[in-house]
N, C-alpha and C positions, 0 to 999 in steps of 0.2 A: 273716416275711412274712405279711401279713394281707390277706384279701380280704373285702369286705363286699357283701352284696346284701340290701336291705330293701324290704318292701312297707309302705306307710304305712297301718297299721290298728292295732287293739289287740292283735293276736296277738304274743306274745313270740317273738323269733327263736330258732331252733334253733342251738345251738353245735356246729360240726363241728371236730374236731381230726384232721388228716390227716397221715399219715406217708408222704411221697412216695417213700421208699426201700423201703417194705414190698413184699413179693412181687417182689423184685428190680427194683423200679421200676414194676411193672405197676399199683400202687395209684393212680397218677396217672390211668390210664385208667378205673379204677373211679370215682374222684372226678369225672372228666369226665362220665360217664353220670349220676351222682347230681346234679351241678350243673345239667345240662341239664334234668332232670326238675323240680328245684326252681324253676328259672326259668320253665319251661312252666306250672307250677301256681301261680306267683307266691307261693311260700312264703318268708317272711322268714327269713334265716339269717345267721350270721357264720361265716366259715371261717378257720382258723388252720393253718399248715403247720409241722411240726416241722423243726428244722434240726440237731439233735444228740441223742445219747442222753440221756434224762431231760427233754427239752424238753416232751414231752406232759404230764408230771407238773406242771411249773411252770405251763404254760398252764391246765390244769384247776384248779389251786389258785388262780390269779389270777381265773378266772371265778367261782369260789365266793366270793371275797372282795368282788368288786365291788358286789354288793347281795344282799339277803336274799330276793328273789323266787324262786319255783320255777323251775329251769332244766332243760333237757334237753341233755345233752352226748352227742354221737355220736362214738365213736372210729372212724375209717376207717383200717384197717391190719390188722396181725396181732395175735396174742395179746400180744406185747410192748407194742404201742401201747395195747391195752386195759388191760394191767397198769399201765402208767404213769399212765393217766387215772384208774384206780381209786385209786391212791395219792395223786394230787393232789386228788381230790374227797372223800376219805374223811372229812375233818373237817367237811364241809359237808352237813348233812342235807337241804338244800333242793334237791339235785341228783338227777336221774334219769339213769341210764346207758343208752345205746344203742350198737349196734355194726353196722357195715357191713363185711363181710369183704373185706380187700384184701391179706392176707398169704399165706404159703406153708403154714402149719399150720392156722390157724383152728379150733382146738379149742373156743374159746368159742362159736363158731357152732354147732358140733355139739351141745355139751352144753346149750345154751340155746335150741335150735330156731330159730336165725336163718337165713333163706334164704341160699343161696350166691349167688344172683343179686343184684347191687346194687340194681336197681330194685324187685325183690320185697322186699328187706330194707327199703328206704325206704318201701314201701307199708305194711309192718307198722308202722313208726314213725308214719306219718301217720294210720293208722287208730286206733292207740292214743291219739294226741292228740285225735282227733275224739271217740272214745268215753270218753276220760279213764280208760283202762285202764292200770294199772301193777301189776307183780308184785314182791312183796318176796321176796328170797332171802337165803340165808346167805352169809357170806364169812369168811375167816380172817385172823388176825393172828399174826405170828411175832415172838417176843422173843428177842434175842440177849444174850450175856453183857455187852456194853457198854450194855445197856438200850435200844438202838434198836429200834423197831418197824417192821414191814413187812407190808403187806396182800397177800393173794392171793385170787383168785376161782375159778379152775379147780382148782388143786392145788399142793402143794409136795412136794419130795422131798429126801432126803439120801442120799448114797452114789454108787453107780455111775451111776445114771440122771442125777443132777445133774452128774457129771463129763462124761458124754456130751453133755448139753445145753450145757455150757460150751464144750466143744471144738467142737461143731457151730456154735454162734453166733459163735465167734471166727474160724472158717475161711472162706476164700474159696471153698472147695469148695461150700458151701451155695448160694451164688449161682449157681454153674454147674449144680448139680442142679435148682434152681428154674427155670432157663431151659428145661429139658426136662420140666417138671411132674413131677419125680421127688424132691420135697422129702422124702418119707419115707425115701428110701434114704440120705440123708446120715447119719441116725442109725445105720443098719445099718453104714455105712462106719466110723464112729468106734467102734461097739461092737466090731467085729472088730479094729480097730486097738489098742484098749485092753484087750481081754478077757484077754490072756495075761500082762499085767503088773500088773493091778489087784490090790491086796491087800484081802481082806475083813477085817471087824473085828467085835468084840463090841459089841452095842448094848444099853444099859439103857433100855428104853422104858416110860414110865408113861402109862397111859390111864385117865383119870378116877380117878386115885389108885391104880390097880392096876398093880403093877410086873411087867414081863416082861423076861427076859434072852435075847437071841438071839445065838448064836455063829456065826462065819463068815457074817456078813450082807453081802449084796450091796447092798441098798438098802431104804429104807422110803419109802412115798409116802402122803401124807394128801390125800384127794380130796374135792371138793365136787360133782363131776359125773364122768361116766364117762371122758372122753377126755383124753389127753395125747400129746405127741410126734408130732403130725400124724395123729391118727386111731386111735391104739392105745387099746383099752378096758381101761385099768388097773383101773378100779373099775366093772364093768358095772351094778351095782345102785345106784350113788350117785345121790342126789337133792339138788338144790341148795336145797331149801326144807323139809327134814325135820328141821332142828335137830341133825343129826349129821354128823360126818366119817366117811368110809370109809378105814380104814388098811390098807395092804397091805405085808407084810414078806416079802422073798425071802431065804432063808438056807439054809445047809448043802446046797448042791448044787454039782456039778462045773462047770468052765468050759464043757465041751461041752453039758451039760444046760441051762445057762443060755441057750444058743442056741435050744434048742427052746422054752424058756419065753418067751423074747423074741418069737419068731415067733408063738407062740400068743396073745400079748397083743393082736395086731391084731383078733382075733375074741373076745377076752375068755375064752379057754379056759384060760389059765394058772391060773385059780382051782382047777383040778382036780389040780394038782401038789401033793403032800404038803409040799413045801418052801415053798409059798406060804401064808402065814398071813394071815387077814383079821379085822379088828375094826371096831367102831364106837365113837365117842366124841366128846366135846366139848373136852376139855383133854388135851393130849399134851405130854410132854417127851421129848427124845432126848438121851441121854448116851452118846457112843461111847468106845471105847478109844483111838481116833485121830481127829483132826479130819477131818471129811468135807465135801465140797462140798455146798452147799444151793442149790436153785433155787426160785423162786416163779413159777408160770405159765410155766415154761420159761426164765426169766431168772436168771442167776447173782446171788445175793443175799449170800452170805457162807459161813460155816462153822459146823458144830456146835461146842459144844452149843447147844440152843435150846429154847424152849417155844412151843406153838401153842395158841391158843384160838379158839373159834367165836363169831362174832357172829350171833346168831339172827335171821334175817329182817330184817337191818338195812340192806339195800341195795335201792333201787327200780331196776328195770331194765325195758326194753322187750323183750318176748320173746313167743314163742308156746308157752310150756311147757304151757299148758292144752290146746293142740291138737297135742300132740307126735306122736300117731299119724299125723296128717295130713301131717306134714312129714318123717317118718323117711326116706322114699324120696328126697326132695330132698337130704338131708344125706349120703346114702351116697357120693355122688361129689364131695363138697366139696373133697377134697384135690386134685382134678384141675381145680379152677376156673381156675387160672392155668397 
């Protein structure tokens, strides 16, 4: 489905890719507010609505192919929508990525200082166009054994957290929790459900050529910004434009202690547990004793083993990273937006 609204002038239209199912359907209301503001200000735009999983990636790729002029693509939805758009546009250097939160988690918004309110988010976008301000940030690429590549912008993970993300995204319970603005609790539900049957494994992890072996490992996460899982601060010190990933490994702790670690992640306090190891690096390989689930930006991607590499400041986005201190209070309640 395609909707077009154009103003006849020299300004290039803004491309919007909207996921109407994001936020348990509430994303349509978000888009309605944005659309009304665009029409009020007579801003030229093209709007595309996704109809199935992976559709946003195909739309973004097609936009990139159509011509070589610089384009601004705005993903309207959740982190999954943003993830698909990133993978669709990744081969086209002429595209700038923007985001208006309409999902249940919206970790991209938290990490990249995008306002929770859709009109405020649109205002950031329009101001950046007027001032021609763009921010270049890092992103990551995962390489699997079959040589396929997949990109991520927030983070990727392998192990227990990837299993929880897979179970949550496949379940109808997530939609029920979202109806009551309790999106975070779906991860708690599946953590408790899987905690006592999950089998830890030994991981052989290489970081910039240095090898590490971790026994009884629950999970490893490679982060480009602090947040994942609907507001949990898995890597509190991560910066998306410093040319480094933050790597977090959780291993050798009991099932009951994992509960305390998990709860503390919401405030970033898990880093004080001795069983939580932290590193920084640009090139990572993960070789487990058993195949593990892998997620990228909270979406199931495949299974280990794999390699990850950082693409240094290779993506242009619309953000308020330079004014992060001014928006931290706004981001605090982002999970309760819907």
